[in-house]
PyMOL CGO cylinders between C-alpha atoms (Angstrom):
from pymol import cmd
from pymol.cgo import CYLINDER

trace = [
    CYLINDER, 1.67, 1.87, 21.79, 2.17, 4.97, 19.95, 0.3, 1, 1, 1, 1, 1, 1,
    CYLINDER, 2.17, 4.97, 19.95, 0.58, 5.37, 16.48, 0.3, 1, 1, 1, 1, 1, 1,
    CYLINDER, 0.58, 5.37, 16.48, 1.98, 7.14, 13.62, 0.3, 1, 1, 1, 1, 1, 1,
    CYLINDER, 1.98, 7.14, 13.62, 0.08, 8.08, 10.41, 0.3, 1, 1, 1, 1, 1, 1,
    CYLINDER, 0.08, 8.08, 10.41, 1.41, 8.75, 6.86, 0.3, 1, 1, 1, 1, 1, 1,
    CYLINDER, 1.41, 8.75, 6.86, -0.78, 10.47, 4.31, 0.3, 1, 1, 1, 1, 1, 1,
    CYLINDER, -0.78, 10.47, 4.31, -0.47, 10.61, 0.50, 0.3, 1, 1, 1, 1, 1, 1,
    CYLINDER, -0.47, 10.61, 0.50, -2.42, 12.00, -2.41, 0.3, 1, 1, 1, 1, 1, 1,
    CYLINDER, -2.42, 12.00, -2.41, -1.87, 11.82, -6.07, 0.3, 1, 1, 1, 1, 1, 1,
    CYLINDER, -1.87, 11.82, -6.07, -4.38, 12.97, -8.77, 0.3, 1, 1, 1, 1, 1, 1,
    CYLINDER, -4.38, 12.97, -8.77, -4.36, 10.71, -11.99, 0.3, 1, 1, 1, 1, 1, 1,
    CYLINDER, -4.36, 10.71, -11.99, -5.96, 11.63, -15.28, 0.3, 1, 1, 1, 1, 1, 1,
    CYLINDER, -5.96, 11.63, -15.28, -8.09, 8.60, -15.44, 0.3, 1, 1, 1, 1, 1, 1,
    CYLINDER, -8.09, 8.60, -15.44, -11.48, 7.30, -14.73, 0.3, 1, 1, 1, 1, 1, 1,
    CYLINDER, -11.48, 7.30, -14.73, -11.78, 6.10, -10.89, 0.3, 1, 1, 1, 1, 1, 1,
    CYLINDER, -11.78, 6.10, -10.89, -13.06, 2.68, -12.14, 0.3, 1, 1, 1, 1, 1, 1,
    CYLINDER, -13.06, 2.68, -12.14, -9.84, 2.13, -14.02, 0.3, 1, 1, 1, 1, 1, 1,
    CYLINDER, -9.84, 2.13, -14.02, -7.76, 3.38, -11.11, 0.3, 1, 1, 1, 1, 1, 1,
    CYLINDER, -7.76, 3.38, -11.11, -9.67, 0.89, -8.96, 0.3, 1, 1, 1, 1, 1, 1,
    CYLINDER, -9.67, 0.89, -8.96, -9.44, -2.08, -11.23, 0.3, 1, 1, 1, 1, 1, 1,
    CYLINDER, -9.44, -2.08, -11.23, -5.80, -1.61, -11.46, 0.3, 1, 1, 1, 1, 1, 1,
    CYLINDER, -5.80, -1.61, -11.46, -5.37, -1.80, -7.69, 0.3, 1, 1, 1, 1, 1, 1,
    CYLINDER, -5.37, -1.80, -7.69, -7.98, -4.67, -7.51, 0.3, 1, 1, 1, 1, 1, 1,
    CYLINDER, -7.98, -4.67, -7.51, -5.37, -6.72, -9.01, 0.3, 1, 1, 1, 1, 1, 1,
    CYLINDER, -5.37, -6.72, -9.01, -3.41, -7.90, -6.11, 0.3, 1, 1, 1, 1, 1, 1,
    CYLINDER, -3.41, -7.90, -6.11, -0.63, -8.78, -8.65, 0.3, 1, 1, 1, 1, 1, 1,
    CYLINDER, -0.63, -8.78, -8.65, 0.22, -4.92, -9.26, 0.3, 1, 1, 1, 1, 1, 1,
    CYLINDER, 0.22, -4.92, -9.26, 1.45, -4.57, -6.00, 0.3, 1, 1, 1, 1, 1, 1,
    CYLINDER, 1.45, -4.57, -6.00, 4.93, -6.12, -7.16, 0.3, 1, 1, 1, 1, 1, 1,
    CYLINDER, 4.93, -6.12, -7.16, 4.65, -3.43, -9.82, 0.3, 1, 1, 1, 1, 1, 1,
    CYLINDER, 4.65, -3.43, -9.82, 4.17, -0.61, -7.19, 0.3, 1, 1, 1, 1, 1, 1,
    CYLINDER, 4.17, -0.61, -7.19, 6.80, -1.92, -4.67, 0.3, 1, 1, 1, 1, 1, 1,
    CYLINDER, 6.80, -1.92, -4.67, 10.58, -0.84, -4.93, 0.3, 1, 1, 1, 1, 1, 1,
    CYLINDER, 10.58, -0.84, -4.93, 12.76, -3.37, -6.29, 0.3, 1, 1, 1, 1, 1, 1,
    CYLINDER, 12.76, -3.37, -6.29, 15.13, -3.09, -3.32, 0.3, 1, 1, 1, 1, 1, 1,
    CYLINDER, 15.13, -3.09, -3.32, 12.51, -4.60, -0.85, 0.3, 1, 1, 1, 1, 1, 1,
    CYLINDER, 12.51, -4.60, -0.85, 12.59, -7.93, -3.12, 0.3, 1, 1, 1, 1, 1, 1,
    CYLINDER, 12.59, -7.93, -3.12, 8.77, -8.36, -2.64, 0.3, 1, 1, 1, 1, 1, 1,
    CYLINDER, 8.77, -8.36, -2.64, 7.14, -11.33, -3.76, 0.3, 1, 1, 1, 1, 1, 1,
    CYLINDER, 7.14, -11.33, -3.76, 3.56, -12.43, -3.26, 0.3, 1, 1, 1, 1, 1, 1,
    CYLINDER, 3.56, -12.43, -3.26, 3.37, -15.80, -2.17, 0.3, 1, 1, 1, 1, 1, 1,
    CYLINDER, 3.37, -15.80, -2.17, -0.45, -16.34, -2.23, 0.3, 1, 1, 1, 1, 1, 1,
    CYLINDER, -0.45, -16.34, -2.23, -1.49, -18.12, -5.67, 0.3, 1, 1, 1, 1, 1, 1,
    CYLINDER, -1.49, -18.12, -5.67, -2.84, -15.53, -8.10, 0.3, 1, 1, 1, 1, 1, 1,
    CYLINDER, -2.84, -15.53, -8.10, -5.54, -14.50, -9.14, 0.3, 1, 1, 1, 1, 1, 1,
    CYLINDER, -5.54, -14.50, -9.14, -6.56, -13.27, -5.78, 0.3, 1, 1, 1, 1, 1, 1,
    CYLINDER, -6.56, -13.27, -5.78, -10.23, -12.85, -5.39, 0.3, 1, 1, 1, 1, 1, 1,
    CYLINDER, -10.23, -12.85, -5.39, -10.23, -9.25, -3.65, 0.3, 1, 1, 1, 1, 1, 1,
    CYLINDER, -10.23, -9.25, -3.65, -13.17, -9.19, -0.82, 0.3, 1, 1, 1, 1, 1, 1,
    CYLINDER, -13.17, -9.19, -0.82, -13.22, -8.61, 2.90, 0.3, 1, 1, 1, 1, 1, 1,
    CYLINDER, -13.22, -8.61, 2.90, -11.58, -11.41, 4.67, 0.3, 1, 1, 1, 1, 1, 1,
    CYLINDER, -11.58, -11.41, 4.67, -8.97, -12.03, 1.66, 0.3, 1, 1, 1, 1, 1, 1,
    CYLINDER, -8.97, -12.03, 1.66, -5.63, -12.94, 3.06, 0.3, 1, 1, 1, 1, 1, 1,
    CYLINDER, -5.63, -12.94, 3.06, -2.48, -12.12, 1.13, 0.3, 1, 1, 1, 1, 1, 1,
    CYLINDER, -2.48, -12.12, 1.13, 1.08, -13.43, 2.02, 0.3, 1, 1, 1, 1, 1, 1,
    CYLINDER, 1.08, -13.43, 2.02, 4.29, -11.72, 0.52, 0.3, 1, 1, 1, 1, 1, 1,
    CYLINDER, 4.29, -11.72, 0.52, 7.72, -11.90, 1.48, 0.3, 1, 1, 1, 1, 1, 1,
    CYLINDER, 7.72, -11.90, 1.48, 10.06, -9.12, 1.35, 0.3, 1, 1, 1, 1, 1, 1,
    CYLINDER, 10.06, -9.12, 1.35, 13.41, -7.86, 2.63, 0.3, 1, 1, 1, 1, 1, 1,
    CYLINDER, 13.41, -7.86, 2.63, 13.77, -4.86, 4.80, 0.3, 1, 1, 1, 1, 1, 1,
    CYLINDER, 13.77, -4.86, 4.80, 17.56, -3.44, 5.16, 0.3, 1, 1, 1, 1, 1, 1,
    CYLINDER, 17.56, -3.44, 5.16, 18.45, -6.92, 3.97, 0.3, 1, 1, 1, 1, 1, 1,
    CYLINDER, 18.45, -6.92, 3.97, 16.35, -8.86, 6.68, 0.3, 1, 1, 1, 1, 1, 1,
    CYLINDER, 16.35, -8.86, 6.68, 13.76, -11.28, 5.28, 0.3, 1, 1, 1, 1, 1, 1,
    CYLINDER, 13.76, -11.28, 5.28, 10.43, -10.50, 6.35, 0.3, 1, 1, 1, 1, 1, 1,
    CYLINDER, 10.43, -10.50, 6.35, 6.95, -12.53, 6.08, 0.3, 1, 1, 1, 1, 1, 1,
    CYLINDER, 6.95, -12.53, 6.08, 4.09, -10.33, 5.82, 0.3, 1, 1, 1, 1, 1, 1,
    CYLINDER, 4.09, -10.33, 5.82, 0.32, -11.20, 5.70, 0.3, 1, 1, 1, 1, 1, 1,
    CYLINDER, 0.32, -11.20, 5.70, -2.63, -8.85, 5.14, 0.3, 1, 1, 1, 1, 1, 1,
    CYLINDER, -2.63, -8.85, 5.14, -6.13, -9.01, 5.38, 0.3, 1, 1, 1, 1, 1, 1,
    CYLINDER, -6.13, -9.01, 5.38, -8.67, -6.89, 3.45, 0.3, 1, 1, 1, 1, 1, 1,
    CYLINDER, -8.67, -6.89, 3.45, -10.86, -5.39, 5.85, 0.3, 1, 1, 1, 1, 1, 1,
    CYLINDER, -10.86, -5.39, 5.85, -13.08, -3.19, 3.86, 0.3, 1, 1, 1, 1, 1, 1,
    CYLINDER, -13.08, -3.19, 3.86, -13.98, -3.51, 0.06, 0.3, 1, 1, 1, 1, 1, 1,
    CYLINDER, -13.98, -3.51, 0.06, -16.02, -0.95, -1.52, 0.3, 1, 1, 1, 1, 1, 1,
    CYLINDER, -16.02, -0.95, -1.52, -15.39, -0.66, -5.15, 0.3, 1, 1, 1, 1, 1, 1,
    CYLINDER, -15.39, -0.66, -5.15, -14.82, 1.70, -6.89, 0.3, 1, 1, 1, 1, 1, 1,
    CYLINDER, -14.82, 1.70, -6.89, -14.46, 4.03, -3.82, 0.3, 1, 1, 1, 1, 1, 1,
    CYLINDER, -14.46, 4.03, -3.82, -12.20, 2.45, -1.01, 0.3, 1, 1, 1, 1, 1, 1,
    CYLINDER, -12.20, 2.45, -1.01, -10.55, -0.51, 0.42, 0.3, 1, 1, 1, 1, 1, 1,
    CYLINDER, -10.55, -0.51, 0.42, -8.46, -0.99, 3.49, 0.3, 1, 1, 1, 1, 1, 1,
    CYLINDER, -8.46, -0.99, 3.49, -6.06, -3.70, 4.60, 0.3, 1, 1, 1, 1, 1, 1,
    CYLINDER, -6.06, -3.70, 4.60, -4.49, -4.33, 7.91, 0.3, 1, 1, 1, 1, 1, 1,
    CYLINDER, -4.49, -4.33, 7.91, -1.28, -6.36, 8.67, 0.3, 1, 1, 1, 1, 1, 1,
    CYLINDER, -1.28, -6.36, 8.67, -2.10, -9.72, 10.45, 0.3, 1, 1, 1, 1, 1, 1,
    CYLINDER, -2.10, -9.72, 10.45, 1.82, -10.78, 10.39, 0.3, 1, 1, 1, 1, 1, 1,
    CYLINDER, 1.82, -10.78, 10.39, 4.80, -8.57, 9.49, 0.3, 1, 1, 1, 1, 1, 1,
    CYLINDER, 4.80, -8.57, 9.49, 7.28, -6.20, 10.79, 0.3, 1, 1, 1, 1, 1, 1,
    CYLINDER, 7.28, -6.20, 10.79, 4.87, -3.46, 12.29, 0.3, 1, 1, 1, 1, 1, 1,
    CYLINDER, 4.87, -3.46, 12.29, 3.05, -3.80, 15.66, 0.3, 1, 1, 1, 1, 1, 1,
    CYLINDER, 3.05, -3.80, 15.66, 0.17, -2.43, 13.76, 0.3, 1, 1, 1, 1, 1, 1,
    CYLINDER, 0.17, -2.43, 13.76, -0.38, -1.39, 10.03, 0.3, 1, 1, 1, 1, 1, 1,
    CYLINDER, -0.38, -1.39, 10.03, -3.68, -0.28, 8.71, 0.3, 1, 1, 1, 1, 1, 1,
    CYLINDER, -3.68, -0.28, 8.71, -3.74, 1.12, 5.28, 0.3, 1, 1, 1, 1, 1, 1,
    CYLINDER, -3.74, 1.12, 5.28, -6.83, 2.73, 3.81, 0.3, 1, 1, 1, 1, 1, 1,
    CYLINDER, -6.83, 2.73, 3.81, -6.91, 3.60, 0.15, 0.3, 1, 1, 1, 1, 1, 1,
    CYLINDER, -6.91, 3.60, 0.15, -9.66, 6.01, -1.27, 0.3, 1, 1, 1, 1, 1, 1,
    CYLINDER, -9.66, 6.01, -1.27, -10.65, 7.09, -4.93, 0.3, 1, 1, 1, 1, 1, 1,
    CYLINDER, -10.65, 7.09, -4.93, -12.44, 10.21, -5.46, 0.3, 1, 1, 1, 1, 1, 1,
    CYLINDER, -12.44, 10.21, -5.46, -13.77, 11.58, -8.86, 0.3, 1, 1, 1, 1, 1, 1,
    CYLINDER, -13.77, 11.58, -8.86, -11.99, 15.00, -9.13, 0.3, 1, 1, 1, 1, 1, 1,
    CYLINDER, -11.99, 15.00, -9.13, -11.25, 17.51, -12.05, 0.3, 1, 1, 1, 1, 1, 1,
    CYLINDER, -11.25, 17.51, -12.05, -11.72, 14.98, -14.72, 0.3, 1, 1, 1, 1, 1, 1,
    CYLINDER, -11.72, 14.98, -14.72, -9.57, 12.26, -13.08, 0.3, 1, 1, 1, 1, 1, 1,
    CYLINDER, -9.57, 12.26, -13.08, -9.27, 10.35, -9.96, 0.3, 1, 1, 1, 1, 1, 1,
    CYLINDER, -9.27, 10.35, -9.96, -7.68, 11.63, -6.66, 0.3, 1, 1, 1, 1, 1, 1,
    CYLINDER, -7.68, 11.63, -6.66, -6.16, 8.63, -4.83, 0.3, 1, 1, 1, 1, 1, 1,
    CYLINDER, -6.16, 8.63, -4.83, -5.80, 9.07, -1.12, 0.3, 1, 1, 1, 1, 1, 1,
    CYLINDER, -5.80, 9.07, -1.12, -3.69, 6.77, 1.05, 0.3, 1, 1, 1, 1, 1, 1,
    CYLINDER, -3.69, 6.77, 1.05, -4.01, 7.11, 4.98, 0.3, 1, 1, 1, 1, 1, 1,
    CYLINDER, -4.01, 7.11, 4.98, -1.83, 4.55, 6.92, 0.3, 1, 1, 1, 1, 1, 1,
    CYLINDER, -1.83, 4.55, 6.92, -1.66, 4.17, 10.62, 0.3, 1, 1, 1, 1, 1, 1,
    CYLINDER, -1.66, 4.17, 10.62, 1.22, 2.13, 12.05, 0.3, 1, 1, 1, 1, 1, 1,
    CYLINDER, 1.22, 2.13, 12.05, 3.14, 1.39, 15.30, 0.3, 1, 1, 1, 1, 1, 1,
    CYLINDER, 3.14, 1.39, 15.30, 6.90, 0.15, 15.26, 0.3, 1, 1, 1, 1, 1, 1,
    CYLINDER, 6.90, 0.15, 15.26, 8.88, -1.78, 17.83, 0.3, 1, 1, 1, 1, 1, 1,
    CYLINDER, 8.88, -1.78, 17.83, 11.02, 0.94, 19.37, 0.3, 1, 1, 1, 1, 1, 1,
    CYLINDER, 11.02, 0.94, 19.37, 8.34, 3.60, 19.29, 0.3, 1, 1, 1, 1, 1, 1,
    CYLINDER, 8.34, 3.60, 19.29, 9.04, 6.84, 17.97, 0.3, 1, 1, 1, 1, 1, 1,
    CYLINDER, 9.04, 6.84, 17.97, 12.52, 6.78, 18.08, 0.3, 1, 1, 1, 1, 1, 1,
    CYLINDER, 12.52, 6.78, 18.08, 12.60, 3.78, 15.66, 0.3, 1, 1, 1, 1, 1, 1,
    CYLINDER, 12.60, 3.78, 15.66, 10.13, 5.83, 13.79, 0.3, 1, 1, 1, 1, 1, 1,
    CYLINDER, 10.13, 5.83, 13.79, 12.30, 9.05, 13.45, 0.3, 1, 1, 1, 1, 1, 1,
    CYLINDER, 12.30, 9.05, 13.45, 15.30, 7.34, 12.70, 0.3, 1, 1, 1, 1, 1, 1,
    CYLINDER, 15.30, 7.34, 12.70, 14.52, 4.60, 10.14, 0.3, 1, 1, 1, 1, 1, 1,
    CYLINDER, 14.52, 4.60, 10.14, 10.69, 3.79, 9.67, 0.3, 1, 1, 1, 1, 1, 1,
    CYLINDER, 10.69, 3.79, 9.67, 9.20, 7.15, 8.59, 0.3, 1, 1, 1, 1, 1, 1,
    CYLINDER, 9.20, 7.15, 8.59, 11.86, 7.72, 6.08, 0.3, 1, 1, 1, 1, 1, 1,
    CYLINDER, 11.86, 7.72, 6.08, 11.47, 4.22, 4.59, 0.3, 1, 1, 1, 1, 1, 1,
    CYLINDER, 11.47, 4.22, 4.59, 7.86, 4.51, 4.59, 0.3, 1, 1, 1, 1, 1, 1,
    CYLINDER, 7.86, 4.51, 4.59, 8.25, 7.91, 2.63, 0.3, 1, 1, 1, 1, 1, 1,
    CYLINDER, 8.25, 7.91, 2.63, 10.73, 6.45, 0.24, 0.3, 1, 1, 1, 1, 1, 1,
    CYLINDER, 10.73, 6.45, 0.24, 8.39, 3.43, -0.51, 0.3, 1, 1, 1, 1, 1, 1,
    CYLINDER, 8.39, 3.43, -0.51, 5.24, 6.03, -1.12, 0.3, 1, 1, 1, 1, 1, 1,
    CYLINDER, 5.24, 6.03, -1.12, 7.63, 8.26, -3.30, 0.3, 1, 1, 1, 1, 1, 1,
    CYLINDER, 7.63, 8.26, -3.30, 8.37, 5.39, -5.74, 0.3, 1, 1, 1, 1, 1, 1,
    CYLINDER, 8.37, 5.39, -5.74, 4.75, 4.08, -5.73, 0.3, 1, 1, 1, 1, 1, 1,
    CYLINDER, 4.75, 4.08, -5.73, 3.70, 7.64, -6.85, 0.3, 1, 1, 1, 1, 1, 1,
    CYLINDER, 3.70, 7.64, -6.85, 6.61, 7.78, -9.51, 0.3, 1, 1, 1, 1, 1, 1,
    CYLINDER, 6.61, 7.78, -9.51, 5.29, 4.22, -11.16, 0.3, 1, 1, 1, 1, 1, 1,
    CYLINDER, 5.29, 4.22, -11.16, 1.54, 5.36, -10.80, 0.3, 1, 1, 1, 1, 1, 1,
    CYLINDER, 1.54, 5.36, -10.80, 2.51, 8.38, -12.76, 0.3, 1, 1, 1, 1, 1, 1,
    CYLINDER, 2.51, 8.38, -12.76, 4.19, 6.24, -15.50, 0.3, 1, 1, 1, 1, 1, 1,
    CYLINDER, 4.19, 6.24, -15.50, 1.72, 3.83, -15.57, 0.3, 1, 1, 1, 1, 1, 1,
    CYLINDER, 1.72, 3.83, -15.57, -1.03, 6.23, -16.01, 0.3, 1, 1, 1, 1, 1, 1,
    CYLINDER, -1.03, 6.23, -16.01, 0.79, 8.66, -18.28, 0.3, 1, 1, 1, 1, 1, 1,
    CYLINDER, 0.79, 8.66, -18.28, 0.86, 11.61, -16.04, 0.3, 1, 1, 1, 1, 1, 1,
    CYLINDER, 0.86, 11.61, -16.04, 2.92, 14.42, -17.66, 0.3, 1, 1, 1, 1, 1, 1,
]
cmd.load_cgo(trace, "trace")
């Protein structure tokens, strides 16, 4: 199984504790997810974020309904957390979020390792482009929310 990697960084002019608090509210994931995915959190909220927390979602990928469940694998406020897919469209999905105080604000880093059915060809033709569009949307929303000019 081939593992692919996607990395993203965004500097926000806010304190790391405030940024982490935003991400610690699982409900904000709906805000950061593009509307074309019809994303919905199914787990009753508020969700207590901690190692072992399970979160269920429903979304549509290219019009096909998908059930997705993630587990919080690491939880180290206000520095980092990581989640992995338990059920969903990927053969593997592991996403680490890191928050570093830098230049009077916070550098937010995402490191995603994933595997897809169909391997490199499916990644090249569809998945990589989709992941990039989703993270670009997320970037724009975070810049709006935290008032980056």
